[in-house]
N, C-alpha and C positions, 0 to 999 in steps of 0.2 A: 411543150405543145399541150394545150387543153383538149378535154374530151366534151363534145356537145351532144345534147340529147335532141333528137328529132321525133316527131309524130306526124303521120300522114292524116290530113283532114278526111280523106275519102274513105280509106280501109281502116284507119286506126292503127296501122303498123308502127311500132315504137322502137327505135334503136339508138345506140351511141355512135358516134364518129369521132375519130381521132384526127383534128385539123389544126393547122396554124391560125393564129390569133388573126392574121391578115387575109386569110382564104374566106372567099365569098360563101355564104350559107348554101347548103345543097337544096335543090328545088324538086329533083325528081324522086319519087318513092321507089326503093329497089324491090318493093313487094308487088305493087300493083303497076308501076311505071308511070302514074299520072303525076303532074307537077302541082302537087298540093301538100308539100312538106312545111312544117312549121318548126322553127327552132325554139325549143322550150328553155325556160329559165331554170338553171341547176343551182344546187346549193354550193357548188364548188368543191374540189378535192382537197383544198388547203396546199400548204407547202409541203413538199417531201424532200427531205434531205438524205441523201445516199452517201454512204461511206463509213470509216471507221468511227467518226464522231466530229462534231462541230463544237468548239469552245471558244470562249471569248478571248483566250490567250492565243489561239491560232492566227489571230488577225491583228494582234498588237504590232505597232511600229517597233522595229529592232533599233536599239542604240548601239554605239560602238563598244560599250561595255558588255552587251550581250553575246558579241561575237567572241570575246576573250575567253580563255579557258578559266574555270572556276574550280576551286578545291572542292572535293567531295565532302559531304557533309560529316563523314567519319574523321576526318583530319582536322576537325575544329577543336581549338585549343579549350581545355576546361579550365575553370578558375581553381587554382590549387591554393589559394590563400585561406587563412583561417575562417572556420564556419561563423556566420552572422551571431553576434552575441544576442542572447535572449534576456529581456529584462528580468531582474530578480526581485522578487516581492520581498518587502521588508517585514521580517518576522518578528522585530522586536516591538513591544509596545511601551509606549511612554505616557501612560495614563497618569 
């Protein structure tokens, strides 16, 4: 629910009111009691996300492979084949 700013046209009293979007604007000033309130345009508070965190991955659709157990990264098999060969430079000159 948003917070609205109001100002009285008669006495100049200014205040904020926490209201539903569908609620009708207030009319009576709580300070002077006259029906001279005007709802002011506000800059808006922006969106507020509360909680431990919001990430793109939190809302991705899960596939059937996501629910199966996966091997931990420590059990990954390492390549034990011979190391890659490095190109040897030709040291002989045939000038």
